[in-house]
N, C-alpha and C positions, 0 to 999 in steps of 0.2 A: 689450138689445143692438139696434143699429139697422143695417139692411141698405141697401146700395146695390143698387137693382133695375134690371135691364135686361130689357125685354120682347123676346123672340126671335120672337114671333108665334104664333097659334093657341093662346093660353093658356099657352104655355111661357115660363118667366121664369128668368133667372140672377140669383143674389144673391151679394154678397160683403160680408164684414164683418171688422173686427179687434176682437177682444175682449181682446187683450193686445198688448204692443208687443215681442213675441219675433219669431222669424223666420217666423211663420205667417200665413196668410190663410184664413179660413173661407168656403167656397164651397158654395152649395146650388142645386138645381134644383127649381122648383115648377111644377106644372100646374094652372091655375085656382085658384091660391091654396093648393094643397095641396103641402107639401114632400115630394118623392119621394126625393131623395138629398141627403146633406149630408156634406162631407168637409173635414178640415183639411189644407191643403197647406202645405209648408214646404221649406226647403233639403233636398234629398235625397229628397223625395217630391213631384214636380212634374207628375205626369200620372196621370189616371185616365180610363177610359171607362165610362160608366154606362148600363145598360139601363133604359129607362123603359117600364114596362108596367102597364097596368090591363087584366086579362083581358077579352077580347072587345070591348075599347073602344079602348085606346091601346097603341101599340107604337112604340118609338123608341129612339134611342141619342144620348147626348151625350158628346162628348170634350172634356176640359178640360186645358189645359196652363198652368202657372203659371211665369212668369219673375220670381222675387222680387227680382232685381237691377234689371231694367228697370222693374218695376212693371207688368207686363202680364198679363192673362188672355186666352189664345187659346182659341177654342172652335170646335166644329163641331156641328151638331145635325141629326138627321133624325127626323121624326114622321109616323106614319101613324094615321089614324083609321078606325074602322069604324062605319058607321051601324047602327041597329038591324036593318034589313034591307038586305043588300048586301055588297060586297066591301071589303077594305081599300083605303084611298086615301091616297097620300102627300100631305101638306098642307104640309110644311116640309122644305126641304132647304138648310140653312145651310152653306156651305163654310167650311173652316178659315180663320179670320181673327182679328185682335186685336179682342176685344169690349169690353174695359175696360182703361183705363190708370188706375193708382192710386198714391197716395203716402199715408204713407211707404212706401218700398220698403226692401229690405235693402241696407245699404251695406258698404264696405270702407275701411279706413284702413291705410296702410303695406302694401298688397297682401294683406291678410287680413280676412275678415268677423269674426274672433274678437275679442271685447271684452277689453281689458286695463283693468281699472277703477283710476283713480287714487283713492286713499283718503286722506281727512283723518280722523284719529282723535286728538282733542285734548281735554284736560281742560276747557277753556273753551268750545270750539265744538262739542263732540260728534263723532259719527262721521257723515260724509257719506253720502248715499245715491245709488246709481246710478239715473238716471231710467229707463233702458230696458235690458233684457238683451240687446239687439241693437244693432249700429251701424245707425242709421236714415239713409235716403237720401231727399232731396227733389230734384226736377228743376225748376230755375229756367229756364223757357222759357214759350212763349206757349200750350202745349197744356193743355187742361182735363183735370183728373184727378179720379177718384172718391175717396171717403173724406176726403181733404183737398186742397184747391185752393190751398194757401198758396204753392206754387212759382210759380204763374201771377201771384198778387198781387204777390209779391216782384219778379218780372221787370218787371211794368208800373209799379210805384210806385218802385222803387229802382234798377233796372238797365235802364231803357228803351232806353238807347243802347249797352248792352253785349251781346255775343253770349250765347247760352244757356250754362249750365254746370250741373254736378251737385254738390250739397252733401251731404257725409257727416258724421255727428256722433256722438260718444258724450259725454254730459254728466252731471255730478253736481251735486247741490244739498245744501243743509243738511238735517239730520234732521227727520222728522216725529215728532209726538208719538204717544202710544199710541192715539189716535183717528184718526190719519192726517192731522191738521192740520199743514200744512207750514210750515217756516221761510221758504221762497221767497216765499209770499204774505203773510208776517207783517211789517208795517212796524216792529215792535218788536225784530226779530231782526237780528243782525249779518249774517245770510245773506240778508236781504231783497233779492229781485230780482237775486241774483247766482248764477252757476254757473261751473264750471270743467270743462275737458275738452279734447277734441281734435277738429279738423276735417280733412277732406281735400276740397279743391275741385278737381274735374276739369274742365279746359278743353280741348276738342278743338282740335288744331292746324288742323283744317279751318275753325274759327271764329276762333280766337285766334292773334295773332302773338306773344304773351307769356304767361308764366304769370299766372294770377290772383294778385293781391297783390304783383306786381312790375312795375316800370316797363319792364323788358326782360328778355331770357333771356341773362343774362351769367354764370350760375352764381353762385359766391360773391361776384362783384363787383357783383351786381344790387343795386338799391335798392328798398326797400319802397315800394309804391304805396298810401299811407295812405288815399286816398279809397276804393279798394277794401275796405280793412279797415273803415273807418267804415260803409260801406254794408252790409258783411256783418254787422257788429254790430247795426245797425238792423234788418236782415232777421231775425236770429236772435231778438233779444229781442221786437221788436214783432209779428212774424208767426209764425215757426217755434215760438216758445214761447208767447207771450202771446195772440196771436190764436187759436191752436189751443186755448189754455186756456179761451177764451170771452170775451176782452176785446172789446167792441163796436168795429167799425171806426171810428166817429166818435171814440171815445176815443183811438184810435191816430194819427189824421191829424195832429194838432198836432206829433207827434214824427217825422214822416217826413223832415223836412228835415235836411240835414247842416250843423250849425252850426260855429262856430269850435272847433278842437280843438288841444290841444298834443301833438305827435307827437315822439317821440324814438327814434331808432335807435342802438343801441350802436355805437361806432366800430369795434370788433373783433368777429368772430364768436366764439361760445361753442362749446366742444367738449362735446358730450353723447353719451355712448356712444362710438362709433367714427367719428362724423362731426360736421360743423360746422354750426351754426345761427346765423341772425341773431336777435337779441333786440331787443325794442322795448316801448315803453309809449305808450298812448293815454289821454289825460285829457280828460274833459269831454263824454263821449257821453251824451246825455239820451235816455232810453227810457221808455215807458209801463210800468206795473207791473200785476200781476194782482190787487192788493188790492181786495176787495169789502167796502164798509162796510155795517154792519147799520143805519145811521141811516135814518130815514123819508125817502123821496124820493131816496135815493142811487141812482146807476146800478148796474145789476146785470149780472152775467155773462149771456151768451147762448149759443146753440148756433151755432157757425160751421162745425163738421165733424161727421162721424158718430162721432168718437172723443173728444169733449170730455170725457166722464166718465172714460175711460181716461187721457187726458192729465193731468187734474186729480189723479188718484191717483199718477201717475208723478212729478209735481212737488211733491205735497203739497196736500191739500184746502184750500179757503179758510179763512182764520184771522182772522175779524173781531175788531176791538177797539172797545169802546164809545165810547172818546174819539176815535176816528179817523172823521170824518163824511163824508169825500169818497173815493169809489172811484177806482181806477186812477191814484193819485198817481204822478207821475214820479219817477225817480231819475236822478242823474248818476253816471256810472261811470268808474273807472280800470280799464283792461285792460292786463295784462302778459302778453307771449307770446313764444314761440320760433317761428321760421318758416323753412322751407326748401322747395325744390321739386325734383321729379325729372321726367324726361321720357322718353318712349319715341317710337316712330314716329308715334303717333296722338294723344297728349295730353300736356299739362302737368298734374302732380299736386302741388298746393301743400298742404303739411302745416302746420297751425297748432295749437299746444298752449299753453294759458294759463289764467289765472284773472282774477277780477274782484272789485272791492270798490266800494261806494257812497261818495259824499262825505258827510261828511268821511271820509277814507279810514282804515280799520282796517288799518294796515300789517302787524300780526301775522296777521290773517286771510289777507291776500293772500300773505304769506310762506309760510304753511303750505300754502295751495293750490299755490304754485309748487314747493314742495319735493315734494309728491305728484306733480305733473306731471312733474318732473325724473326721479323714480324710474320712473314709467311709461315715459317715453321711453327711458331707459337699458335697461329690460326689453323693451319691445316694438318701439321704433323706433330702435334703436341704429345702423342702417345706413341710415336713411331721409333723412338730411340730406346736405350737400354733402361730397363726398370730400375729405379733406385732400391737399395737395400732396405728392408723393412725391419 
């Protein structure tokens, strides 16, 4: 397990780590390299105050507050030292402040942080696996974040002229084998470089004049902004998934550009649950893959974040094939999805639920993904689309 370390001064250090992708963050306090306290914080347990004491030598207190949704660790610290001869002396008085901003944070879709897993269970394709037991949130803005800085890279590379936004996701991939080797990184699998699931994109009204993914805020009459959708796809595959898996940045750069795409919006909305959704298909999105070849001289996965080992287990461990000699081969994708937005006084919230398949398109695989997506939407997001006219 790798720690993000923040020096508070006078030998006192705050550390944070993610050893799983649930709703928890592991936080520790060390003094001169010695871990004095360690605590797992999660939704529902977001504050502790720790006494830091080495008899006759060190006396102090550290308060820690975690906001798992904003991805912030707030802290305050006081530390007093006592020389061998003399009185106690306060050497550190850190007021309460944000000490660390981190991603992934805990997200929400449809107004809840609870995960409703879409499941494919098929005799030919096997049973899909949920990547993470929590909805994950990434902040797409210019701020630097601990653990993973993918949101800042996405902002700079794919949305330099767009305002900041918040990306929430729950994703599923093809099944891993008994040794944990995944279908997602396996170029011989129908599931190669594909996943399905749901997004919620939060665009603050202070920054945005329209919902993300739409040309304007005209409710059911709105038209899909396909350039937003294409850039979001590039962001998710190239960075939120594959860069975080360990694909080197130079291997991703050739696939940053938005090439020609075939975009189709269904002429009429689709009723799913109790509300209406727009349906659409995007063809031709080219993205890098996580495939790592075992061939001599082939490019290798690298460490881009503090959680690359956790991320690889979530998507499935590398699955090398002796006859595939080039690493990080690209795929061309078809994406089918349902989309709608809600709004309140502060933000537009765009929900996108869909699936993908690589070219040449396996129509049956995409169909079973979309059937699983529809069942999930009817169960969890029945009221999240546009309200029908009364």
